[in-house]
MARMI-486485 format. One record per residue (C-alpha): x negated, z negated, y negated. Coordinates in steps of 0.1 Angstrom, whole numbers, padded with zeros to 4 digits, always signed. Layout:
// MARMI-486485
XZY
...
This chain:
// MARMI-486485
+0000+0000+0000
-0017+0013-0032
-0017-0009-0063
-0037+0015-0086
-0027+0049-0101
-0011+0072-0077
-0028+0105-0071
+0006+0121-0068
+0019+0106-0101
+0034+0132-0124
+0019+0138-0158
+0031+0115-0186
+0061+0125-0205
+0038+0131-0234
+0027+0164-0220
+0047+0191-0236
+0056+0212-0206
+0064+0184-0184
+0083+0166-0212
+0106+0195-0216
+0110+0196-0178
+0119+0159-0177
+0141+0162-0207
+0160+0191-0191
+0162+0175-0156
+0198+0171-0144
+0188+0139-0125
+0184+0107-0145
+0147+0098-0150
+0138+0063-0160
+0104+0048-0168
+0097+0010-0168
+0067-0010-0178
+0050-0037-0157
+0076-0062-0170
+0105-0041-0157
+0117-0030-0192
+0129+0006-0197
+0105+0026-0219
+0120+0060-0213
+0153+0075-0203
+0160+0113-0202
+0193+0127-0215
+0208+0131-0180
+0212+0093-0178
+0240+0094-0203
+0261+0118-0183
+0252+0101-0150
+0258+0065-0159
+0273+0066-0194
+0245+0050-0213
+0226+0069-0241
+0188+0069-0237
+0183+0050-0269
+0207+0023-0257
+0187+0019-0225
+0152+0015-0240
+0141-0021-0240
+0166-0032-0213
+0155-0044-0180
+0162-0020-0152
+0173-0050-0130
+0202-0055-0154
+0217-0021-0144
+0220-0031-0108
+0256-0038-0099
+0262-0076-0100
+0290-0073-0074
+0265-0061-0048
+0257-0092-0029
+0236-0080+0000
+0201-0094+0003
+0184-0060+0000
+0198-0056-0035
+0187-0091-0044
+0153-0082-0032
+0154-0049-0053
+0162-0068-0084
+0132-0090-0078
+0110-0059-0074
+0123-0044-0107
+0115-0077-0124
+0079-0075-0111
+0074-0039-0102
+0038-0042-0092
+0033-0019-0062
+0067-0002-0067
+0051+0032-0066
+0044+0029-0029
+0078+0017-0019
+0091+0052-0010
+0128+0060-0014
+0147+0031-0027
+0185+0028-0027
+0195+0016-0062
+0232+0007-0069
+0235+0013-0107
+0265-0001-0126
+0279+0027-0149
+0291+0021-0184
+0327+0027-0172
+0325-0002-0148
+0319+0019-0116
+0289+0019-0094
+0267+0049-0084
+0241+0044-0057
+0210+0066-0064
+0181+0073-0042
+0151+0067-0064
+0114+0074-0059
+0090+0057-0083
+0055+0069-0093
+0029+0047-0109
+0009+0062-0139
-0005+0054-0173
+0018+0048-0202
+0024+0069-0234
-0002+0069-0262
+0021+0078-0292
+0047+0059-0311
+0076+0070-0291
+0062+0052-0261
+0085+0023-0272
+0057+0000-0283
+0038+0006-0251
+0000+0002-0254
-0020+0031-0244
-0034+0028-0209
-0007+0004-0198
+0009+0009-0163
+0043+0027-0162
+0066+0033-0132
+0087+0064-0135
+0116+0069-0111
+0138+0100-0105
+0173+0089-0096
+0192+0114-0074
+0229+0110-0067
+0245+0123-0035
+0214+0140-0021
+0213+0115+0007
+0250+0106+0008
+0252+0111+0046
+0222+0089+0053
+0234+0065+0027
+0267+0061+0046
+0248+0057+0078
+0226+0031+0061
+0257+0012+0049
+0272+0014+0084
+0240-0001+0099
+0238-0027+0071
+0274-0037+0078
+0266-0040+0115
+0235-0061+0107
+0254-0083+0083
+0280-0090+0110
+0256-0093+0139
+0255-0125+0159
+0217-0125+0161
+0193-0135+0133
+0178-0104+0116
+0151-0104+0089
+0130-0077+0073
+0095-0080+0059
+0072-0056+0042
+0039-0047+0057
+0022-0078+0044
+0048-0100+0061
+0068-0110+0031
+0105-0114+0039
+0127-0090+0020
+0160-0095+0037
+0178-0119+0061
+0213-0115+0075
+0240-0143+0076
+0233-0150+0112
+0197-0159+0102
+0210-0186+0079
+0234-0198+0105
+0207-0201+0131
+0178-0215+0110
+0196-0233+0082
+0176-0214+0056
+0196-0197+0028
+0183-0162+0017
+0170-0177-0015
+0149-0201+0006
+0131-0174+0025
+0131-0141+0006
+0096-0137-0008
+0082-0161+0018
+0066-0152+0051
+0080-0160+0086
+0054-0188+0087
+0082-0209+0071
+0097-0210+0106
+0065-0221+0124
+0070-0251+0147
+0034-0256+0156
+0041-0250+0193
+0028-0214+0194
-0009-0208+0196
-0030-0188+0171
-0036-0163+0198
+0001-0157+0200
+0003-0147+0164
-0029-0126+0166
-0015-0107+0194
+0018-0102+0176
+0001-0087+0145
-0022-0066+0165
+0008-0051+0184
+0028-0044+0152
-0001-0029+0132
-0007-0006+0162
+0029+0007+0156
+0042-0009+0188
+0072-0032+0193
+0066-0069+0199
+0089-0087+0223
+0084-0123+0234
+0099-0157+0234
+0090-0181+0205
+0097-0217+0196
+0105-0219+0159
+0117-0247+0136
+0149-0249+0116
+0151-0261+0080
+0163-0296+0093
+0131-0299+0114
+0148-0293+0148
+0133-0267+0171
+0149-0238+0189
+0139-0212+0214
+0144-0176+0205
+0138-0142+0222
+0122-0123+0193
+0118-0085+0190
+0099-0071+0160
+0098-0034+0154
+0078-0014+0128
+0098+0009+0105
+0080+0041+0093
+0087+0063+0063
+0091+0101+0062
+0053+0104+0064
+0052+0082+0095
+0036+0054+0077
+0047+0018+0086
+0066+0006+0056
+0083-0026+0069
+0091-0046+0099
+0125-0056+0113
+0127-0087+0134
+0157-0097+0156
+0159-0133+0170
+0183-0143+0198
+0187-0180+0200
+0182-0189+0237
+0179-0227+0232
+0211-0234+0253
+0199-0210+0280
+0164-0226+0280
+0180-0261+0282
+0203-0249+0310
+0173-0234+0328
+0155-0267+0323
+0184-0286+0337
+0187-0261+0365
+0151-0266+0374
+0155-0304+0373
+0185-0301+0396
+0166-0277+0419
+0136-0300+0420
+0158-0330+0427
+0178-0312+0454
+0145-0300+0470
+0131-0335+0470
+0161-0350+0487
+0157-0359+0524
+0194-0353+0528
+0206-0317+0535
+0223-0300+0506
+0239-0266+0511
+0263-0240+0495
+0283-0217+0517
+0306-0187+0508
+0342-0184+0519
+0331-0170+0552
+0307-0198+0558
+0275-0179+0551
+0247-0199+0535
+0240-0190+0499
+0219-0220+0490
+0201-0247+0511
+0173-0271+0504
+0142-0277+0525
+0159-0305+0545
+0183-0280+0560
+0154-0257+0569
+0135-0286+0586
+0165-0296+0607
+0174-0260+0616
+0138-0252+0624
+0141-0219+0604
+0128-0205+0571
+0152-0204+0542
+0154-0167+0541
+0165-0166+0578
+0193-0190+0571
+0209-0171+0542
+0241-0153+0554
+0243-0173+0586
+0263-0204+0595
+0259-0236+0615
+0265-0219+0648
+0231-0204+0645
+0211-0236+0648
+0232-0265+0661
+0254-0272+0692
+0286-0253+0692
+0309-0283+0695
+0296-0299+0663
+0295-0265+0645
+0331-0259+0654
+0340-0294+0640
+0322-0286+0608
+0339-0253+0605
+0373-0270+0608
+0364-0293+0579
+0351-0264+0559
+0384-0245+0564
+0404-0276+0554
+0384-0278+0521
+0391-0241+0514
+0428-0244+0522
+0435-0277+0503
+0408-0273+0476
+0401-0310+0480
+0371-0331+0491
+0366-0338+0528
+0345-0367+0541
+0335-0368+0577
+0307-0379+0601
+0290-0356+0627
+0261-0360+0651
+0248-0325+0658
+0220-0315+0681
+0193-0292+0666
+0175-0274+0695
+0148-0259+0673
+0137-0292+0657
+0147-0314+0687
+0166-0338+0665
+0200-0354+0669
+0208-0374+0636
+0241-0386+0624
+0253-0374+0590
+0279-0387+0567
+0291-0356+0548
+0310-0349+0517
+0322-0313+0513
+0336-0300+0480
+0353-0268+0469
+0330-0246+0449
+0342-0223+0420
+0325-0194+0403
+0321-0189+0365
+0357-0176+0363
+0371-0206+0380
+0378-0188+0412
+0372-0206+0446
+0341-0190+0460
+0330-0214+0488
+0321-0250+0496
+0293-0273+0487
+0282-0300+0510
+0259-0330+0508
+0249-0345+0542
+0236-0380+0541
+0215-0390+0571
+0229-0423+0583
+0212-0424+0617
+0193-0455+0608
+0223-0471+0591
+0244-0465+0622
+0218-0480+0644
+0216-0510+0621
+0254-0512+0621
+0254-0512+0659
+0228-0539+0659
+0247-0559+0633
+0278-0555+0654
+0260-0570+0684
+0249-0599+0663
+0283-0604+0649
+0298-0604+0684
+0272-0629+0695
+0279-0651+0665
+0317-0648+0668
+0315-0654+0705
+0292-0684+0703
+0306-0718+0712
+0286-0733+0684
+0299-0735+0649
+0279-0711+0627
+0281-0706+0589
+0259-0697+0560
+0260-0706+0523
+0241-0692+0493
+0219-0713+0470
+0249-0723+0450
+0268-0736+0480
+0292-0707+0483
+0300-0695+0518
+0285-0662+0529
+0301-0661+0563
+0316-0684+0590
+0324-0676+0626
+0358-0683+0642
+0347-0715+0658
+0336-0729+0624
+0368-0717+0608
+0389-0733+0636
+0370-0766+0635
+0373-0769+0597
+0409-0756+0597
+0401-0725+0576
+0427-0698+0580
+0419-0665+0597
+0432-0646+0566
+0415-0670+0541
+0386-0653+0523
+0355-0673+0532
+0335-0661+0502
+0360-0678+0479
+0352-0712+0494
+0324-0736+0485
+0307-0759+0510
+0321-0790+0493
+0356-0776+0498
+0352-0779+0535
+0329-0809+0542
+0344-0843+0539
+0336-0859+0506
+0319-0890+0522
+0295-0868+0542
+0289-0842+0515
+0261-0862+0497
+0241-0863+0530
+0248-0827+0538
+0238-0816+0503
+0205-0834+0507
+0198-0816+0539
+0206-0783+0524
+0183-0789+0495
+0155-0796+0520
+0162-0764+0538
+0162-0744+0505
+0127-0758+0500
+0117-0740+0532
+0120-0768+0558
+0141-0766+0590
+0164-0796+0593
+0178-0811+0625
+0200-0842+0628
+0230-0856+0646
+0263-0866+0630
+0299-0875+0638
+0329-0860+0622
+0366-0864+0628
+0382-0832+0640
+0418-0827+0628
+0430-0822+0664
+0402-0835+0687
+0394-0868+0670
+0359-0880+0665
+0332-0856+0676
+0294-0858+0678
+0275-0828+0665
+0239-0817+0667
+0232-0799+0633
+0204-0775+0626
+0198-0759+0592
+0176-0728+0588
+0165-0710+0556
+0182-0677+0551
+0155-0653+0539
+0163-0627+0514
+0149-0594+0527
+0151-0578+0492
+0126-0603+0478
+0089-0595+0481
+0080-0632+0484
+0105-0639+0512
+0126-0659+0488
+0152-0682+0503
+0187-0668+0496
+0207-0696+0513
+0211-0717+0544
+0224-0710+0579
+0239-0739+0597
+0244-0741+0634
+0266-0771+0646
+0268-0778+0683
+0295-0801+0695
+0277-0824+0720
+0306-0849+0722
+0314-0840+0758
+0279-0838+0771
+0270-0871+0753
+0301-0887+0766
+0293-0876+0802
+0258-0889+0799
+0270-0923+0786
+0297-0923+0813
+0272-0917+0840
+0251-0946+0826
+0280-0969+0824
+0294-0959+0858
+0260-0963+0873
+0256-0997+0858
+0291-1009+0867
+0290-0995+0902
+0256-1010+0908
+0266-1044+0896
+0300-1044+0913
+0289-1028+0945
+0258-1051+0947
+0279-1082+0942
+0307-1070+0964
+0284-1059+0992
+0265-1092+0990
+0298-1111+0995
+0309-1087+1022
+0276-1090+1040
+0277-1128+1038
+0313-1129+1051
+0304-1103+1078
+0275-1125+1090
+0299-1155+1092
+0323-1134+1113
+0293-1124+1135
+0284-1160+1141
+0318-1171+1155
+0305-1169+1191
+0275-1191+1184
+0274-1226+1202
+0273-1245+1169
+0304-1229+1158
+0331-1255+1150
+0366-1258+1165
+0388-1228+1168
+0409-1239+1139
+0380-1242+1116
+0367-1208+1128
+0401-1193+1121
+0400-1206+1086
+0366-1192+1080
+0375-1158+1094
+0407-1157+1072
+0387-1165+1041
+0361-1140+1049
+0386-1113+1055
+0404-1121+1022
+0371-1119+1003
+0363-1086+1019
+0398-1072+1010
+0395-1084+0974
+0361-1070+0969
+0371-1037+0984
+0401-1035+0962
+0380-1042+0931
+0356-1015+0942
+0385-0991+0946
+0399-1000+0912
+0365-0995+0896
+0361-0962+0914
+0395-0950+0903
+0388-0959+0866
+0355-0942+0867
+0372-0911+0882
+0399-0912+0854
+0372-0914+0827
+0354-0884+0844
+0387-0865+0843
+0394-0873+0806
+0359-0863+0795
+0359-0832+0817
+0393-0818+0804
+0396-0800+0771
+0409-0822+0744
+0443-0806+0742
+0471-0825+0725
+0508-0822+0728
+0539-0840+0715
+0547-0871+0735
+0576-0896+0731
+0555-0928+0731
+0586-0950+0731
+0599-0935+0763
+0564-0937+0780
+0563-0974+0772
+0598-0980+0786
+0588-0963+0818
+0556-0983+0821
+0575-1015+0815
+0597-1008+0845
+0567-1000+0867
+0546-1031+0856
+0576-1055+0862
+0577-1042+0897
+0540-1046+0902
+0538-1080+0886
+0571-1099+0892
+0556-1132+0880
+0548-1117+0846
+0572-1117+0817
+0570-1083+0800
+0592-1074+0770
+0595-1039+0756
+0607-1030+0721
+0611-0994+0710
+0630-0977+0682
+0663-0959+0688
+0649-0925+0677
+0622-0908+0696
+0586-0917+0685
+0568-0884+0689
+0530-0886+0687
+0505-0858+0690
+0483-0871+0719
+0467-0861+0752
+0486-0864+0784
+0464-0893+0794
+0481-0916+0769
+0503-0931+0797
+0472-0942+0816
+0457-0958+0785
+0489-0978+0777
+0492-0988+0814
+0456-1000+0814
+0462-1022+0784
+0494-1037+0798
+0479-1043+0833
+0447-1057+0818
+0467-1083+0798
+0484-1094+0830
+0455-1092+0855
+0431-1112+0833
+0456-1138+0823
+0447-1174+0831
+0483-1187+0836
+0507-1184+0865
+0533-1167+0843
+0517-1142+0819
+0537-1132+0788
+0532-1097+0774
+0551-1081+0745
+0549-1043+0739
+0564-1029+0707
+0565-0993+0694
+0570-0986+0657
+0573-0952+0640
+0555-0951+0607
+0549-0923+0582
+0523-0901+0597
+0516-0923+0628
+0531-0940+0658
+0519-0976+0663
+0519-0994+0696
+0512-1032+0697
+0504-1050+0730
+0503-1088+0726
+0496-1114+0753
+0491-1152+0754
+0460-1150+0777
+0424-1162+0771
+0416-1133+0747
+0389-1105+0748
+0352-1110+0747
+0332-1095+0718
+0318-1069+0742
+0352-1059+0754
+0365-1057+0718
+0335-1035+0709
+0341-1012+0738
+0378-1008+0729
+0373-1002+0692
+0340-0983+0690
+0329-0974+0725
+0295-0986+0715
+0289-1017+0738
+0288-0995+0769
+0251-1002+0774
+0259-1038+0782
+0291-1030+0802
+0290-1040+0838
+0325-1051+0850
+0355-1032+0859
+0378-1045+0832
+0354-1033+0805
+0354-0999+0822
+0392-0998+0818
+0389-1006+0781
+0364-0978+0778
+0390-0954+0794
+0414-0965+0767
+0388-0958+0740
+0383-0922+0752
+0420-0915+0755
+0427-0927+0720
+0397-0908+0706
+0408-0876+0723
+0442-0881+0708
+0428-0884+0673
+0439-0921+0670
+0422-0955+0668
+0424-0989+0685
+0419-1024+0671
+0420-1058+0687
+0426-1092+0671
+0432-1128+0682
+0468-1139+0685
+0480-1173+0672
+0478-1198+0689
+0461-1179+0717
+0459-1145+0732
+0451-1110+0720
+0470-1083+0700
+0458-1047+0707
+0471-1021+0683
+0469-0983+0689
+0475-0960+0660
+0484-0925+0671
+0490-0894+0649
+0526-0882+0647
+0534-0848+0659
+0543-0823+0631
+0581-0817+0629
């Protein structure tokens, strides 16, 4: 682009011949100085635009451009006429001139740069100053002008950003889409270079290659990251093409930017999704309406034992057992028919990879861009290990639920985590009651909770705890339990943190009772049998000596034999009684402690009749209420009551024993009182009856009978007390739970 005098510039208007030529030219000819002011206008300007030459001299050419023309090219043209430096090399320029009558005529003007006039009519121009003379032709290029307007209109309404620069890179024009995409108004960028859009992300080599391509006359087409006016960045696909003039010289550049930010973001997200899907160990697949694979991740390929390309277009029948493939096909068809999600589990065999996992699958309907159903999309979660753990857990659950021990667990705050059926039944927790809503203190008796809480705290500190305790069962009475607490380790904690406590309670009442029973029976039998056999042996020896010479008269011998026989019978009867009581205790402790409703008043009346027959010398009075006195007791209650009544008579020290038996129904209990006027109970017998704790010292049959009473009452959930009567004797009171109505 030349900035000096043009070698093609016409002679100045001062030359006579050329002056007359210019003066007589039918096209308007205008000359402007380097400030853009008109220094010459030929006569044709008046007929063309309605202004006399003298009226135009001194005006700025830019003022003649139609103000109603708002395109950016015209704005750029005004700027060029204000500072016309280099205008001579601009080639043909379309100039919309506002006529004096208010209309507009668009001329095609070509300017030439030359030296100014050197005489007075040069309108105050100094000799040697630069002048730009333009010949304005109207209609010569009307067809091309219409085409130019058409293209300009298209560019103005184009959805892509378009900007035009001169060969030095100065922006001359931007379309509205450029403003919309970049935030820059035309006034912000016209006269600037595209560097205003630089984001800093493109390298220097990028721009060097761009300019090298353009200056070689080639089209540049690449992606670019530019920056908007607000500082945000955007991705664009940019095409820059050189524009040549009639001589084939590059006169400007046209750039088109297509904003691809959304597409790049979508591609980025798509890549992320693809990367995620590929990294998944779970198979992910997309199938068309016929079941052919359109997409599958590497997990599918590994299971199938085939490359991805070999799977496309095929279905499950190509790499798994037919039965499972048919099941999957049925689910796929269901999704297509209902257009709803299907969830199912399958355990296919993969011959190629020799694997047989179990999958939990979710299959979805898949739609194309137009919203039409085009296939199904499935995510298959490998649950093989989970299923194995579930099976193992189920075994443990069955073992825990089937255990005879009471098993439960609580967290660090004392809230229940689980409890087996035995624990629930023992503590009267309903089957439908949500165990997690209960706290330990809601279940354990308040008097025992303090001790239990202390043991739990010790376990939470990492120590295993073992102890023995007694608790009163709502139906089975007082029970003896071996308790073990273990720390519940949290597998999610790296430091094996204690998450709670597992308690295992074993009911050892029966085994302990049997052991005590055996000790007692052994002691009682040894004592009684030893004594009885000693007497029997002595008496037997006396009988054996009846034939000896020193034996007395026959009468005396008969007396001795009668006494010996009586002793033998009594001792034998005592042994039989002791054996029977021992057998009864064995039966009681061996049977399950089942309770049932029993009319205690009726039982006492029946016993009264039996005892009066057995002991006619005794005076037995019975007092029962008119209404039934129903207690919840074991079926052995009649033996316990009979033992107490008979014991009061058999161990009486008078010829006519007096025994009073009274039954009274009270709220929540049935009370039985057995009073006698005998010698009273020893402390040991009283302890055996009330607590069962003096069995270590027990050695006689009557005490064994009282121990039988103790166990019957305990199994019935009741209690027994003994006190001295006034003036003599004993009052034994049994308190038995009433049966629910």
